[in-house]
C-alpha positions as CSV (number, residue, x, y, z in Angstrom):
1,M,-110.7,217.0,-19.6
2,S,-109.7,219.5,-16.3
3,D,-107.5,218.1,-13.2
4,S,-105.8,219.8,-10.5
5,G,-102.1,220.8,-11.2
6,V,-102.3,220.4,-14.4
7,E,-103.0,223.7,-17.2
8,W,-104.0,221.3,-20.0
9,L,-103.4,222.9,-23.8
10,D,-106.1,224.4,-25.1
11,D,-107.8,223.7,-28.9
12,D,-104.6,226.2,-31.1
13,Q,-101.7,224.8,-28.4
14,Q,-102.9,220.6,-28.8
15,V,-103.2,221.3,-32.9
16,A,-99.4,223.4,-32.0
17,W,-98.0,219.9,-31.3
18,R,-99.7,217.6,-32.6
19,S,-98.4,218.9,-35.9
20,Y,-95.1,219.2,-34.4
21,I,-94.6,216.2,-33.7
22,R,-96.4,214.3,-36.2
23,S,-94.6,216.3,-38.4
24,S,-91.2,216.1,-36.9
25,R,-91.3,212.2,-37.3
26,A,-92.4,212.4,-40.7
27,L,-89.9,214.0,-41.7
28,E,-87.4,211.6,-39.7
29,T,-88.7,208.4,-41.2
30,V,-89.1,209.9,-44.4
31,L,-85.1,211.2,-44.7
32,D,-83.8,208.1,-43.1
33,T,-85.5,206.2,-45.9
34,E,-84.1,208.0,-48.9
35,L,-80.6,207.4,-46.2
36,Q,-81.5,204.3,-46.5
37,S,-82.0,203.2,-50.7
38,G,-79.7,205.8,-51.3
39,A,-76.5,205.9,-49.3
40,G,-77.2,202.4,-47.8
41,M,-77.4,204.1,-44.1
42,S,-79.0,205.3,-41.8
43,L,-80.3,208.6,-40.7
44,S,-78.6,208.0,-37.3
45,E,-75.5,206.5,-39.3
46,Y,-75.1,209.7,-40.9
47,E,-75.7,211.9,-38.5
48,L,-73.1,210.3,-36.6
49,L,-70.4,210.2,-39.3
50,S,-71.6,213.0,-40.6
51,M,-70.0,215.2,-37.0
52,L,-66.8,213.0,-36.9
53,S,-66.6,214.4,-40.7
54,E,-66.5,217.7,-39.1
55,V,-64.3,218.1,-36.4
56,P,-59.8,218.3,-36.6
57,D,-58.6,214.6,-37.3
58,R,-62.1,213.0,-37.7
59,V,-61.7,212.2,-33.6
60,L,-63.8,212.3,-31.1
61,R,-65.4,210.3,-27.7
62,M,-68.1,208.3,-28.2
63,S,-69.4,209.9,-24.7
64,T,-69.4,213.5,-27.0
65,L,-71.0,212.4,-30.0
66,A,-73.9,210.6,-27.8
67,D,-74.1,214.9,-26.5
68,L,-74.0,216.0,-29.6
69,I,-76.1,214.0,-31.2
70,V,-79.4,213.6,-28.7
71,Q,-77.9,209.7,-28.5
72,S,-77.8,206.8,-25.4
73,R,-74.3,205.4,-25.3
74,S,-75.7,202.5,-25.4
75,R,-77.3,203.7,-29.6
76,V,-74.2,205.0,-30.5
77,T,-72.6,202.4,-29.4
78,H,-74.5,199.6,-31.0
79,T,-74.4,202.6,-34.5
80,A,-70.9,202.5,-34.1
81,N,-70.5,199.0,-34.2
82,R,-72.8,198.3,-37.0
83,L,-70.4,201.4,-38.5
84,A,-66.8,199.3,-38.0
85,A,-68.5,196.3,-39.2
86,R,-68.5,197.9,-42.9
87,G,-65.0,199.8,-41.8
88,W,-66.7,203.6,-41.6
89,V,-65.0,204.1,-38.5
90,E,-63.0,202.9,-35.6
91,R,-62.7,202.8,-32.0
92,R,-59.7,203.6,-30.1
93,A,-58.5,204.5,-26.5
94,A,-58.9,208.0,-25.8
95,V,-55.4,209.3,-26.1
96,D,-56.1,211.9,-23.3
97,D,-56.6,209.6,-20.6
98,G,-57.2,206.0,-21.6
99,R,-60.4,205.0,-20.2
100,G,-62.3,206.9,-22.2
101,V,-63.6,204.9,-26.1
102,E,-62.5,207.3,-29.6
103,L,-64.5,206.9,-32.5
104,V,-62.7,207.6,-36.0
105,L,-64.3,208.1,-39.6
106,T,-62.0,206.5,-41.6
107,D,-61.3,207.6,-45.6
108,A,-63.6,205.0,-46.9
109,G,-66.6,206.8,-43.5
110,L,-65.1,209.5,-45.1
111,D,-66.3,207.9,-48.7
112,A,-70.1,207.2,-47.2
113,V,-70.8,210.7,-45.5
114,V,-69.5,211.7,-48.9
115,I,-72.4,209.8,-50.8
116,G,-75.4,210.0,-47.7
117,A,-74.9,213.8,-47.3
118,R,-75.9,214.8,-51.4
119,V,-78.0,212.1,-50.3
120,H,-79.4,214.2,-47.4
121,V,-79.6,217.6,-47.4
122,T,-81.3,216.8,-51.2
123,G,-84.0,215.8,-49.0
124,V,-83.6,218.3,-46.3
125,R,-84.2,221.2,-49.2
126,R,-86.9,218.8,-50.5
127,H,-88.8,218.5,-47.8
128,L,-88.6,221.2,-45.1
129,V,-86.2,224.1,-46.4
130,D,-88.2,225.1,-50.9
131,P,-91.8,224.3,-48.8
132,L,-90.9,227.3,-46.7
133,E,-90.3,230.9,-47.1
134,R,-87.1,232.1,-45.9
135,S,-88.5,233.8,-42.9
136,E,-90.4,230.8,-41.2
137,L,-86.9,228.4,-42.0
138,M,-84.9,231.3,-39.7
139,V,-88.4,231.3,-37.1
140,L,-88.3,227.3,-36.7
141,G,-85.1,227.3,-36.3
142,A,-84.9,229.7,-33.4
143,T,-87.9,228.3,-32.0
144,M,-86.3,224.8,-31.9
145,A,-83.0,226.7,-30.7
146,K,-85.5,228.0,-28.2
147,V,-86.7,225.0,-27.3
148,R,-83.4,222.7,-27.0
149,A,-81.6,225.7,-24.6
150,N,-84.9,224.8,-22.4
151,L,-84.0,221.2,-22.5
């Protein structure tokens, strides 16, 4: 296929791209399924909870969370609503300006993320870390950091 102004992928680039996109989707799907069955939460819920568990006082602005987990603010709001209904997070007005909204990880939420972490790490290890040589994993990590920085 040719089109002026478009540099099409060559065969090797096409194979690499399709391997990446299909593998990344399959990996996210299996990790999500494992978290649903093993910890009663989705991958996106776990990611949000884990970010809160790693910061001082277990609190972050919703907008900061959205940036960290690379999700839209509306999606983070929907996820936060589900987690609040379970008692895993609480919302409050931002301490520094009152206009923003902060999300606070509750003690019950911390208990949930600890359970989720065991399931998640086991899955990440089984499906990504263990099948690769350490050097391959390091190259993958560095490569994806470069892609992210370019975005």
